[in-house]
C-alpha positions in Angstrom: -170.6 -97.8 77.6 -172.4 -101.0 76.6 -172.6 -101.6 72.9 -175.4 -103.5 71.1 -173.1 -106.5 70.8 -172.5 -106.4 74.6 -176.2 -106.3 75.2 -176.9 -109.2 72.9 -174.1 -111.2 74.6 -175.7 -110.3 78.0 -179.1 -111.4 76.8 -177.7 -114.7 75.5 -175.9 -115.4 78.7 -179.1 -114.6 80.6 -181.2 -116.9 78.4 -178.6 -119.8 78.9 -178.7 -119.2 82.7 -182.5 -119.3 82.7 -182.5 -122.5 80.7 -180.1 -124.1 83.2 -182.3 -123.0 86.1 -185.4 -124.6 84.4 -183.5 -127.8 83.7 -182.4 -128.1 87.3 -185.8 -127.1 88.7 -187.4 -129.8 86.5 -185.2 -132.4 88.2 -185.9 -131.1 91.6 -189.7 -130.8 91.2 -189.8 -134.3 89.7 -187.9 -135.8 92.6 -189.3 -133.8 95.5 -192.6 -132.3 94.4 -193.4 -128.7 94.8 -193.4 -128.4 98.6 -190.2 -130.5 98.9 -188.3 -128.4 96.5 -186.0 -125.7 97.8 -185.1 -122.6 95.9 -181.8 -122.6 97.8 -181.0 -126.1 96.5 -182.0 -125.1 92.9 -179.7 -122.0 93.2 -176.8 -124.1 94.6 -177.0 -126.6 91.8 -177.2 -123.8 89.2 -174.1 -122.2 90.6 -176.1 -119.1 91.7 -176.8 -117.3 94.9 -180.4 -117.3 96.0 -180.8 -113.6 95.1 -179.2 -114.4 91.7 -181.9 -117.1 91.2 -184.7 -114.7 92.3 -183.5 -112.2 89.7 -184.8 -114.7 87.1 -187.7 -116.2 89.0 -189.1 -114.1 91.9 -190.9 -116.9 93.6 -191.0 -120.7 93.7 -194.5 -120.6 92.3 -193.3 -118.6 89.3 -190.5 -121.1 88.8 -192.9 -124.0 88.9 -195.3 -122.4 86.3 -192.3 -121.7 84.0 -191.2 -125.3 84.2 -194.7 -126.6 83.4 -195.2 -124.1 80.5 -191.8 -125.0 79.0 -192.7 -128.7 79.0 -196.0 -128.1 77.3 -194.4 -125.6 74.8 -191.7 -128.1 73.8 -194.2 -130.9 73.3 -196.3 -128.6 71.1 -193.4 -127.6 69.0 -192.0 -131.1 68.7 -195.1 -133.0 67.9 -197.6 -130.5 66.5 -195.3 -127.9 64.9 -196.7 -125.4 67.4 -200.2 -125.7 65.8 -203.0 -126.4 68.2 -205.5 -126.4 65.3 -203.9 -129.7 64.0 -206.7 -132.2 64.1 -208.5 -135.2 62.7 -207.0 -138.6 63.1 -203.6 -137.1 62.6 -203.9 -135.9 66.2 -204.3 -139.4 67.5 -201.1 -140.5 65.6 -199.3 -137.5 67.1 -200.4 -138.5 70.6 -198.9 -142.0 70.1 -195.6 -140.3 69.2 -195.9 -138.2 72.4 -196.2 -141.4 74.5 -193.3 -143.0 72.7 -191.2 -139.9 73.4 -192.3 -139.8 77.0 -191.1 -143.4 77.5 -187.5 -142.1 76.8 -187.9 -139.1 79.2 -188.9 -140.6 82.6 -187.8 -137.4 84.4 -190.3 -135.3 82.6 -193.1 -137.9 83.0 -192.3 -138.1 86.8 -192.5 -134.3 87.0 -195.9 -134.3 85.3 -197.3 -137.1 87.5 -196.0 -135.7 90.8 -197.2 -132.2 90.2 -200.6 -133.0 88.7 -201.2 -135.4 91.6 -200.3 -132.6 94.1 -202.4 -130.1 92.2 -205.7 -131.8 93.3 -205.2 -130.2 96.7 -206.7 -126.8 97.4 -204.3 -123.9 97.2 -201.6 -125.8 95.3 -199.8 -123.3 92.9 -200.2 -125.7 89.9 -203.9 -126.3 90.4 -205.1 -123.5 88.0 -202.5 -124.7 85.5 -203.6 -128.3 85.7 -207.3 -127.5 85.4 -206.7 -125.2 82.4 -204.4 -127.7 80.8 -206.9 -130.6 81.1 -209.8 -128.4 79.8 -207.7 -127.4 76.9 -206.6 -130.9 76.1 -210.1 -132.3 76.3 -211.4 -129.6 74.0 -208.6 -130.0 71.5 -209.0 -133.8 71.3 -212.7 -133.6 71.2 -212.6 -131.1 68.3 -210.2 -133.3 66.4 -212.6 -136.2 66.8 -215.6 -134.1 65.6 -213.6 -133.0 62.5 -212.7 -136.6 61.8 -216.4 -137.5 62.1 -217.4 -134.6 59.8 -214.8 -135.9 57.2 -216.4 -139.4 57.4 -213.3 -141.0 59.1 -215.3 -141.7 62.2 -218.9 -142.6 62.7 -221.4 -139.7 63.1 -222.9 -139.2 66.5 -219.9 -140.2 68.6 -219.6 -138.6 72.1 -216.4 -136.6 71.3 -216.1 -135.1 74.8 -216.4 -138.4 76.6 -214.0 -140.1 74.2 -211.5 -137.3 74.6 -211.6 -137.6 78.4 -211.0 -141.4 78.1 -208.1 -141.0 75.8 -206.4 -138.6 78.2 -207.2 -140.8 81.2 -205.5 -143.8 79.5 -202.4 -141.7 78.7 -202.1 -140.5 82.3 -203.0 -143.8 83.9 -200.3 -145.6 81.8 -197.7 -143.0 82.8 -198.3 -143.8 86.5 -198.2 -147.6 86.0 -195.1 -147.3 83.9 -193.2 -145.2 86.4 -194.0 -147.7 89.1 -193.2 -150.8 87.0 -191.3 -149.9 83.8 -190.1 -153.4 83.1 -193.6 -154.8 82.9 -195.6 -151.9 81.5 -194.9 -151.2 77.8 -196.5 -147.7 77.8 -196.1 -146.9 74.1 -197.4 -150.4 72.9 -200.4 -150.3 75.3 -201.4 -146.8 74.3 -200.9 -147.6 70.6 -203.1 -150.7 71.0 -205.8 -148.6 72.8 -205.9 -146.1 69.9 -206.1 -148.9 67.4 -209.0 -150.5 69.3 -210.7 -147.2 69.6 -210.5 -146.5 65.9 -211.8 -149.9 65.1 -214.8 -149.2 67.3 -215.4 -145.6 66.0 -214.9 -146.0 62.3 -218.1 -145.9 60.2 -219.9 -149.2 60.0 -219.5 -150.9 56.6 -222.7 -151.7 54.7 
């Protein structure tokens, strides 16, 4: 008969196994994309049979979504204390820290770039995730800019939606250039300079 302690140990072991699967799947998706990643290879690297892997993730699509959601959740916890209502100019400072962190985790950046590039094709399992994520990010950044304008930190009347889209485009574009030429593209410095230039442009005009 299983005791409560036995069950807790079993849950802990299951959680650890799931974390290992997600770590390995992150590497595989980053290197080979969605279509080039094999569940059999993920299972082999995790020391599991394929049925053992499918016990945790029933399909490759489910595994992909879990990997993407884990990355977003960890970034939210690390840089925004899990609070999507954080805003104002503090959000831009936090985005700079995200880029600085990304420069030390090329594997995760590669995962994001590969999968979001693939997701533009119809029927890709990450397409809905990518569209929802970009919509959420644009709305979040735009709301932070509006609050900063309401607080007098930025000039009134700025196009918050367009500005948010440009900020995200700069982040993503720099990631691609950095992955292709990391020795020549200083991603954190370039993004920090963009934010500084943007704030200089958007701050209220002095009388």
